[in-house]
C-alpha positions as CSV (number, residue, x, y, z in Angstrom):
1,M,18.4,-0.5,-53.9
2,S,20.1,-0.1,-50.5
3,Y,19.7,-2.7,-47.8
4,T,20.5,-1.1,-44.5
5,T,19.5,-2.4,-41.2
6,I,19.8,-0.1,-38.3
7,C,19.5,-1.7,-34.8
8,G,19.9,1.4,-32.8
9,E,17.1,3.8,-33.8
10,M,15.6,5.6,-30.8
11,A,11.9,4.8,-30.2
12,A,11.2,6.9,-27.1
13,S,12.6,10.0,-25.3
14,V,14.6,9.6,-22.1
15,Q,13.4,12.2,-19.7
16,I,13.7,13.0,-16.0
17,D,10.9,11.9,-13.7
18,C,11.1,14.5,-11.0
19,A,8.8,12.5,-8.7
20,N,11.0,9.4,-9.0
21,I,14.6,10.5,-9.0
22,P,16.8,7.3,-8.9
23,V,18.7,6.5,-5.7
24,G,22.3,5.5,-6.3
25,G,24.1,2.7,-4.4
26,S,23.5,-1.0,-3.8
27,A,22.4,-3.1,-0.9
28,D,25.1,-5.0,1.0
29,R,24.4,-8.4,-0.5
30,I,24.5,-10.2,-3.8
31,F,22.6,-13.4,-4.7
32,I,24.8,-15.8,-6.7
33,I,23.3,-18.5,-8.9
34,N,25.1,-21.1,-10.9
35,K,24.3,-20.1,-14.5
36,A,23.4,-23.7,-15.3
37,D,20.8,-23.7,-12.4
38,V,18.7,-20.9,-13.9
39,D,15.6,-22.4,-15.5
40,K,15.1,-20.0,-18.5
41,T,12.0,-21.8,-19.7
42,A,10.2,-21.3,-16.4
43,S,11.6,-17.7,-15.9
44,T,9.7,-15.0,-17.7
45,T,10.6,-11.7,-19.3
46,D,8.3,-9.0,-20.7
47,A,8.5,-7.5,-24.2
48,A,11.0,-4.9,-23.1
49,G,13.4,-7.5,-21.7
50,M,12.7,-7.0,-18.0
51,V,12.8,-10.3,-16.0
52,T,9.3,-10.7,-14.4
53,S,9.9,-14.1,-12.8
54,L,13.2,-15.9,-12.0
55,A,13.0,-19.6,-11.6
56,L,15.7,-22.2,-10.7
57,K,15.8,-25.8,-11.8
58,A,14.5,-28.4,-9.3
59,T,16.6,-28.7,-6.1
60,K,18.8,-25.8,-7.0
61,T,19.4,-22.7,-4.8
62,A,21.1,-19.4,-4.8
63,F,23.8,-18.3,-2.5
64,V,24.6,-15.0,-0.8
65,I,27.6,-12.9,-0.2
66,T,26.9,-10.3,2.4
67,G,28.9,-7.2,2.8
68,Q,28.6,-3.9,4.6
69,N,29.2,-0.2,4.2
70,Q,28.8,-0.2,0.4
71,S,31.2,-3.1,-0.2
72,I,29.1,-4.5,-3.0
73,A,29.8,-2.5,-6.2
74,P,27.8,-3.4,-9.4
75,E,28.7,-1.7,-12.6
76,H,28.5,-2.2,-16.4
77,S,30.0,-0.6,-19.4
78,L,29.7,-0.5,-23.2
79,V,32.3,-2.5,-25.1
80,R,32.7,-2.9,-28.8
81,Q,33.4,-6.4,-30.0
82,G,34.1,-6.1,-33.7
83,S,31.2,-4.2,-35.2
84,V,28.8,-5.2,-32.4
85,S,27.9,-3.2,-29.3
86,R,27.9,-5.3,-26.2
87,Y,28.1,-4.8,-22.4
88,S,30.6,-5.9,-19.8
89,H,28.9,-6.6,-16.5
90,Q,30.7,-6.7,-13.2
91,V,30.0,-6.9,-9.5
92,G,32.8,-6.1,-7.0
93,F,32.5,-7.4,-3.4
94,R,34.4,-7.9,-0.2
95,A,34.3,-11.3,1.6
96,F,34.0,-10.5,5.3
97,K,34.9,-14.0,6.4
98,I,38.4,-15.5,6.2
99,D,38.4,-19.2,6.6
100,Q,39.1,-22.3,4.5
101,A,35.4,-22.8,3.6
102,T,35.3,-19.3,2.2
103,K,38.5,-19.8,0.3
104,N,37.0,-23.0,-1.3
105,E,33.9,-21.2,-2.4
106,L,35.9,-18.3,-3.9
107,E,38.0,-20.8,-5.9
108,K,34.7,-22.1,-7.3
109,L,33.7,-18.6,-8.4
110,A,36.9,-18.5,-10.5
111,N,36.0,-21.6,-12.4
112,G,32.3,-21.4,-13.1
113,L,29.7,-19.1,-14.7
114,F,27.2,-17.3,-12.5
115,V,24.1,-15.1,-12.7
116,I,24.1,-12.3,-10.0
117,V,21.1,-10.6,-8.6
118,T,21.8,-7.2,-6.9
119,E,19.5,-4.9,-5.0
120,T,19.7,-1.2,-5.4
121,L,19.1,1.3,-2.5
122,G,16.2,2.5,-4.6
123,D,14.2,-0.7,-4.0
124,K,14.9,-2.3,-7.4
125,Y,16.6,-5.6,-8.4
126,E,19.0,-6.0,-11.3
127,I,20.4,-9.2,-12.9
128,Y,23.9,-9.3,-14.1
129,G,25.2,-12.1,-16.5
130,W,21.7,-13.2,-17.6
131,D,22.9,-14.2,-21.1
132,V,26.6,-15.0,-20.8
133,G,27.3,-15.2,-17.1
134,L,30.0,-13.8,-14.8
135,R,33.2,-15.4,-13.5
136,L,35.5,-14.3,-10.7
137,E,38.1,-12.4,-12.7
138,E,39.9,-10.7,-9.9
139,L,40.6,-11.7,-6.3
140,T,43.1,-10.0,-4.0
141,R,43.8,-10.1,-0.3
142,I,46.4,-7.8,1.1
143,L,46.7,-8.5,4.8
144,N,48.3,-5.1,5.6
145,D,45.8,-3.0,3.6
146,V,44.1,-0.6,6.1
147,E,41.2,0.2,3.8
148,S,40.1,-3.5,3.3
149,N,41.3,-4.7,6.7
150,G,42.9,-7.7,5.0
151,L,39.6,-8.9,3.5
152,F,39.2,-10.6,0.1
153,N,38.4,-8.1,-2.7
154,G,36.7,-9.8,-5.6
155,V,35.3,-8.9,-9.0
156,L,32.8,-11.1,-10.8
157,R,32.9,-10.0,-14.5
158,T,31.9,-11.0,-18.0
159,P,34.9,-13.2,-18.9
160,D,37.3,-11.8,-21.5
161,N,37.3,-15.1,-23.4
162,L,33.5,-15.0,-24.0
163,P,31.3,-12.6,-25.9
164,A,30.1,-9.7,-23.7
165,E,26.5,-9.5,-22.6
166,P,24.1,-8.4,-25.5
167,K,22.2,-6.2,-23.1
168,L,22.6,-4.0,-20.0
169,P,21.8,-5.7,-16.7
170,R,18.2,-6.8,-16.7
171,Q,15.8,-5.1,-14.4
172,Y,13.9,-7.7,-12.3
173,L,10.4,-6.9,-11.1
174,N,7.7,-9.4,-10.4
175,T,4.5,-7.3,-9.8
176,D,6.1,-5.0,-7.1
177,Y,9.1,-4.7,-4.8
178,A,7.6,-6.8,-2.0
179,T,6.7,-9.7,-4.4
180,T,10.1,-9.5,-6.1
181,T,11.9,-9.5,-2.7
182,A,9.9,-12.6,-1.6
183,E,10.8,-14.4,-4.9
184,V,14.5,-13.6,-4.4
185,E,14.5,-14.7,-0.8
186,A,12.8,-18.0,-1.9
187,L,15.8,-18.7,-4.2
188,L,17.9,-19.4,-1.1
């Protein structure tokens, strides 16, 4: 008798919805939450894994990095870790403020784990780092760089020394776009 477990059998077709073609790109801000501040017991997900409510522990808040002109760049990719398929999440950004307070906060991003909420130009929210968290893995500032105008260029990514995320970034929708937006704004 053979005992074979297959975790990747397709259960539905993936087809184009001509009435709802996705819009690429991201809004010019990210919401950063200390991973330890997410209240997973009060947050909810549906059967498919979509986050339907995001809650923080008492007295905790999210923080924002605001960019402009598509300076926020979320992405994810499949990675193989041994015989397991996982996903590397990352969110690139530019910090448009150069002062000591900004430098202090960027240093903290290099030493903690964070959950990142991004907004797409197609009026959807996604959550990166829901299970493992992201850490600032790259940070550069080249004062003479014409393209970046000497700004900080950072990449928050699934840390190499931790297992990658078990799933793609979670879609985040509480009832509708307006309700979800209000819930995200209330995290601040």
